[in-house]
N, C-alpha and C positions, 0 to 999 in steps of 0.2 A: 504493499500500500503505499502512495508516496506520501511524502511527509506533509505537503499541502492540504491532505485530506485529514490529518490527524485535530483533533478537538480536545480542548480541556475537559475534564470530566463534567466539572459543575454546569459549563455552557452546553455540553452535549444533553445533560439531563433537561436542563430549561428549554433545549430544541424541540427535545421529545413530548414537551407538554406536562412533564411530570411536576415540576415546582418552578419557583424562582430559584437563581443562582445562589442567593442567600441563602434558601433554605436547602439548596442542595450540598453548599459548604457544611451544612448542620448533619445533615443526615451521614455524610462522609465521615465527620468527626465521631459520630454515633457507631460507626463502623457496621451501617446499614446497606452499602452498594458493594457489590462484586462485580468484578471485571474477569472474564474467564475463570470463574472459580476460587479467585482470590480476593480477601478484601482491599477495595480501592483507598486511595491516600487522594488527600486535596492536592491539586495541581497536575494529578495524572493526566495523559493524554491518550484519548482511544481514539480507532478506526472505525467506521460504519460496519465492518466485518466483526467485531468484537462483541462478545455477548456480554450484556450489561444486566444486572439484575439489582432492584431497589426493593428492599423489604420481601426478597424471595420470589419476587415477580419479575419477568423478563421485560426491557422494554426497548424501544426501536425508534429510529428517526423517522417519521413520517414521509412518505412518498409525494404528498403536495399538502401544504398547510391546508387547515379549515380556518376561515374568517366568516364570522356570522355578524350582521347587524341584527341587534336585538332590541325590541322597545321594552324596556323596565317599567311595569307599572308602578304607580304609587303603592307602597307598603311590602315590598319586595326589598330584600336587605342584601347586600353585597356582600357574601360572605361563603364559604365553603367548609368552615368547620364550628358555627355558633349553632350547639345544640337546641338553643332557645330560641332561635329564629322559627318563626312559625311560616314565613314564607323566603326560604333563601332562592338565590338567582339561579343556581345550579339545577336545584329542582323544578323550578317553574318553567325553567328553559326545555329540560328533559331531553337533550341533544343525545343523539346516540354514541358520538364519541366525548372524552373528556376534553372539555374546554374552560378556560377561565375567561374574566375579564382584562381589559386593559384601561385601566380606570375606573374610579368607584362613582355611583350616584349615591346620595345619602337615601334613606328608607323613603323621608317625605318628597323627594324629587322623583322626576319620570324622564323616560325618554330615551335616546340612543346610548347604548352599550356596544364596544366592540369586544365579541368573543372569539377565542383563538387556541389553538393548540400549539402555537410556534412562541416559546418562551422568548427566543430573541428579540421576535417582533414585540412582544408586550414590553421587554427591557427597553427597548427604543422608544417605545411610543411614552413609557414613564417617566424618560428622563427629563425634568423640566428644562434643562439647558436648550433642550431642541427647540421649544418655544411652539410646539404644534399647536394649532388653533383649534380650540373647542367652541360652538356656538349656542347660545340658549336664549329661549323666551321666556321674559319674568314677568309675573304680575305681582303687584304689590299693594298693600292696603290702602294707600292715600296719592293723590294727585301728584306726578312727577313734576319736580322743580328742575327748568333747564340748568341752574345754576348748581344743583347736586349733582346733575348728571356731569358737568364739566369737572367737579371736583373729584367724582368716583373715576372716571377717565384718565385722569391724571396720576391715580394710584392713592390709597388711603392707609394708613396706620392701624393695623388690627392688633389689639392690646392683647387679646389671649394668646395670639400665634408670636408675638413680639416681632412683627414683620410687616413691610410697608409692601403694598399689592404691586405689580408691575402696571405702567399705562395698558389701558385697553380701549376697546372700540365698544361704543355705546350709542344705538340711536332709539330716539324714542318713539314708539309704534302707535301709542293711544296716550289717554289720560293715565292710565294705571300701568301700562305694559311698555316693555323696553326689551330690546335685543341688545345682547351682551356677547362678546368675542372675546375669550380669554387666552393668553397664551401660558398660563400654569394652573395647579391644580393645589390650592392648598384647600386644608379641610374645611367644608362647608363654606368656601370662598366668597358665593356670591351672597348668601345669606347674612356673613358677617359685613359684607361690605355695605349693603343695604342696613343695617342695624347702626353704622357708623352715622349716616344721615336720617335717623330715626325712621327709615321705612320697616316694615314687615312684609316680607316675601308670603305670600298666598299659593301659588304656582309656581315651580320652575321647571320648565322642560329643555333638555338636552337636544338639538337638533341636527346637528353636524360635529363630525370630528374628523378633521383634515379635510379629503375629499368626500368623505361618505356621508352621507346625508339619510337623515329618520324617514323623509318622503312620506310614502303612503303605508306605513307600515302603523298597526294599531297596538294598542297595550296589549304584550304577550306574545305577541308575533315575532317570529325572526326571518330573514333570508339570507343565503348563501351570497358573498360577494362574488362579482362574475370577475374574469380573468383581469380584464381593462381596470377594473377598480382595485383589483389585487395589485397589480403591478403598478399603479400610481402611488399607492399607500407604502410599499415596500420603497419605492423610489424616495420618497419623502422622507422615509427613515434610512435612508442609504443602505437597503439591503438588495440582494438578488432575489426576485422572486422565482421560484424553480418552474420550470416550462413542462 
């Protein structure tokens, strides 16, 4: 096997859709990963022909990644492990293959989630430094003031997070409704931004992630991205989309 096809074990596990690289490192430290019958160590490189097992189960790279656009309804929780969550996103989706989400939406929010079995794609999309666009439609509890919008656009300090938000695009759509385009993903960012100007968010819907739109999907529905959408998405993440 040519050296260029070798891959670090944590990256390989993420690419197989098993977990994130950080979680992979933890599994390696706990001795729960085997390569060709031997306990794998952090930093080991593997080839596509190697037999890799996690918790006694074989894993392998997918021939072609699965990327889904899913409309997460209000009340569904973005989690895979919370036993107390009545409605978690993986169970609600009910997809035949194991996929996970790239970027969360809180329980009270709805709209577009991208779900995939490609851990490398998730890693690239989740990096805030890449400044990937996410678009939201937001309805608040009182009439929007243009001065407040201008302040929010320039960035506001969020005390709970001890951080100032990046400048963003905001367009007023109606008395109580606006479109917001973010290039970062702080915890409950839009809700907290609005709170700094004494607005309460009544409805928050994500309608776009990068080049992928929610479009005509209804709550609980999903669709597989076509090749052109995937190629553009991977290109924006500086990755090669398998042909």
